[in-house]
Each structure stands twice: as structure tokens, then as C-alpha cells.
ZATOR-955105 format. One record per residue (C-alpha): z, x, y. Coordinates in pm, whole numbers, padded with zeros to 5 digits, always signed. Each point is the difference from the previous one (the first is absolute). Example, Ala and Ser with C-alpha at 12.3 -4.5 7.8 and 13.67 -1.06 7.14 Angstrom:
2
+00780+01230-00450-00066+00137+00344
//
This chain:
257
-03576+03160+20541+00243+00118-00117+00190-00223-00300+00134+00233-00222+00059+00370-00020+00222+00254-00250+00359+00198+00120+00153+00249-00282+00150+00205+00242+00412-00077+00099+00177-00038+00363+00135+00343-00062-00299+00134-00093-00221-00228+00372+00247+00162+00229-00030+00363-00075-00392-00098+00027+00026-00130+00291+00293+00185+00196+00195-00302-00029+00396-00128-00048-00025-00252-00360+00153-00344+00173-00104-00247-00357+00381+00039-00133-00157-00071-00295-00187-00243+00019-00318+00104-00129-00132+00003-00362-00250+00275-00037-00217+00092-00167-00201-00302+00076-00329+00039-00103-00119-00377+00088+00121-00100+00345-00047-00364+00105+00066-00202+00281+00374-00087+00000+00131+00320-00155+00234+00183+00257-00186+00292+00068+00092+00336+00204-00114+00083+00373+00018+00289+00220+00058-00088+00312+00158+00189+00353+00295-00143+00189+00269+00126+00278+00298-00016-00131+00260-00217+00141+00356+00153+00126+00279-00206-00164-00044-00278+00273-00299-00071-00097-00252+00240+00293-00246+00171-00084-00060+00367+00068-00332-00027+00152-00042+00406+00010+00039+00031-00368-00136-00169-00291+00129-00005-00392-00316-00071-00298+00134-00180-00269-00183-00175-00312+00158-00398-00069-00067-00200-00238-00263-00303+00113-00099-00344-00173-00386+00027+00007-00097-00321+00215+00052-00016+00357+00230-00271+00151-00003-00006+00382+00330+00000+00158-00058-00335+00139-00123-00149-00300+00184-00353-00164-00025+00108-00382-00050+00326-00164-00208-00117-00213-00316+00060+00245+00029+00352-00052-00187-00089-00353-00343-00018+00186+00062+00267+00256-00050+00323-00254-00266+00164+00158-00083+00052+00417-00316+00087+00138+00031+00279+00200-00239-00174+00241+00212-00221+00121+00328+00135-00039+00061-00094+00341-00137-00323+00074+00163-00185-00311+00293-00134+00139+00124+00054-00388+00001+00335+00059-00069+00108+00364+00378+00109+00035+00070+00205-00323-00399+00160+00102+00165+00092+00341+00285+00166-00076+00134-00048-00433-00254+00175-00161+00062+00218-00384-00155+00195-00237-00014-00179-00372-00026+00244-00241-00187+00034-00335-00165+00173-00238-00295-00231+00001-00110-00372+00047-00238-00234-00196-00275-00179+00063-00245-00267-00176-00393+00054-00017-00178-00307-00008-00291-00023-00211-00065-00415-00036+00308-00151-00139+00131+00300-00204+00253+00262+00209+00047+00353-00072+00312+00175+00041-00003+00307+00198+00265+00287+00124-00093+00165+00287+00239+00325+00061+00003+00369+00089-00235+00247-00188+00198+00259-00259-00224+00273+00158+00007-00170+00375+00236+00173+00281+00242-00276-00013+00020+00028-00338+00368-00155-00143+00129-00112+00269+00011-00361+00172-00236-00208+00204+00160-00094+00326-00122-00399+00012+00003-00102+00319+00259-00328+00043+00221-00208+00235+00301-00111-00061+00282-00269+00101+00290-00143-00007+00064-00389+00030+00356-00195-00008+00060-00312-00206+00223-00086+00286+00225+00215+00303+00245+00311-00195-00177-00066-00326-00114+00301-00219-00394+00082+00077-00245+00040-00161-00190+00288+00063-00416-00080-00152-00320+00206+00099-00389-00084-00076-00252+00250-00068-00279+00062+00256-00327+00011-00100-00331+00120+00168-00384-00053-00079-00058+00225-00298-00207+00276+00061-00191+00304-00228-00041-00042-00429+00323-00292+00077-00223-00245+00146-00163+00006-00386+00337-00196-00097+00100-00263+00247-00093-00005+00377+00384+00044+00086+00228+00311-00052+00354+00045+00133+00015+00242+00269+00135+00342-00102+00147+00256+00231-00028+00407+00000+00346+00150+00071-00101+00098+00345-00049-00310+00090+00368-00202-00177+00170+00138+00349-00157-00204+00197-00102-00280-00224+00423-00043-00068+00113+00086+00418+00123-00335+00147-00021+00142+00293-00420-00056-00061-00101-00319+00063-00407+00010-00017-00069+00189-00386-00377-00151+00076-00113+00425-00023+00247+00044-00326-00198-00305-00145-00412+00193-00108-00021+00099-00430+00100+00380+00029-00383+00220-00206+00310+00255-00112+00156-00336-00235-00281-00145-00061-00186+00371-00125+00295-00003-00236+00072-00345-00147-00140-00059-00334-00083-00358-00211+00055-00021-00355-00047-00325-00201+00361-00113-00137+00129-00215-00283-00066-00422+00083+00414+00034-00137+00043+00067+00422-00173-00380+00012+00386-00093-00154+00331+00022+00262+00223+00014-00307-00165+00394-00106+00153+00311+00183-00120+00302-00197-00137+00265+00068-00313-00055-00167-00081-00215+00254-00145+00262+00202-00142+00190-00292-00389-00018-00016-00157-00267-00263-00272-00150-00031-00036-00340-00175-00283-00206-00158-00046-00315+00234+00169-00280-00166+00354+00227-00035-00039+00018+00410+00094-00403+00095+00212-00001+00224+00307-00222+00111-00017-00148+00335+00331-00153+00031+00145+00339-00173-00179+00227+00244+00047-00218+00387+00370-00142-00137+00166-00230+00247
//
């Protein structure tokens, strides 16, 4: 799964990295080293630009970085709180689940991250780890592009939309299986365009793990301070080893409502 990640880059830097326009309008707070569900996060999308009458131009695409709330709210939902339970979408059933299939067919995004956190369970004890690109890898210094879906929801006709998102997950592969059986789908640059293409209504062929990405990722144990969503500093992603009695996990803090 993916229930927490880190992001240090601001929207302007992400726009440059992903060759996009920054459309966040100053609504994001970065850096944020403890990104949790319900927070507003940046997402990269490709859309057909619209003219003054709102008609899309099917011959061109515009890539932009937009602000999105983490926790997907389907357009048909009666209440936005449903998004609190939809922070992840299983890649194996994207085109089958009613909550995700419309977005999976035409509203996919990339969610930039420095890395994500996962907890290794040993009995009642959970130890936090941070997965990121290794400093000596091909992708050192670059953002991980987590595959996501996005939707718009309105409480009533004509109201301002809530744009929300979810992280696509797949079975863990390689050394990552030692930490958790699920992982976010991290897309290499050569899959970005196909994933973002709103005319590509079947992303099934893009859902496999990338060997190039897997080879570049390192895992490191980090401080249990990440267990508390009130902690936000860069020390959360630094390698850190603690005594077992220091690793108590606040389950409510890890899974905020």
C-alpha cells in the first residue's frame, strides 16, 4: 500500500522536472516530509486545452501540475468523506471497481514524491522504512512518479469542484517484498506520456513493475517520529535505527481519518 510519503520540491521545480505548467496557484505547502491522506498534494495531468466556449481541442495536449486532495472522491459520491477510504487503488482491478473505472479510463495522473514510507511488521511491532532513489542510481535526485487517478466532485451543480486523487498500487517486487506485500506503482519516464494520455482508455499494459525503477530504489530504516502526522521535518527521511522500545506505533496517527 502507500499511506505516507515525502515531497521536498515545490510546484515550480516539479513543473520544470515534468515539463509542465504550474497550475497550483500557490495552494500547496512544501516541503512536506510526512504527506498523509486528506492533504492537498501536487498531481501532474495531461488534458486537451479548451477554448473560450469550453470546447476541448483534441489535436493538442497541455501538461500541468495541479493541486489535488489525497483520497479519491467519485463524481457520484454523496459525501466527500468517502475519499478517506480511497487513498489507494489496486492496479489489478482499476477498470472493474465502480469507484475507479471511469478515472482509470481517462483521468490518470502522476504524483511526484521523494519516496514513500512503509512499516515492517514483526509481531505487534512496526518499524518504519523509507523507499527512495539511491544516491548512486540512474534516477538520483529525481522525483518518483507515483501512478495515480484523479476525479472531480461537486456538492451541487455549479459549485466549485473538489479535485481528488488516489495512488495506484501493485504487488511488491524484488527486495521491497521484505517490507510489505504491496507498493505504489512507480512509472519510469518512458511510460509517463502513455499513462497521462486521456485518449488511452486501457492502461493495463502499463501496470507492471519497472525493473529499471526497482534497481534504483533503496530502502532505509527511519525514525519512528514519522508515525505521528504532526511531525514534518527532513529528519524523517534520514536513516535512523532505534531500540525496540522506542518504536511504538500510534495506529491512529498512521491512519488519520
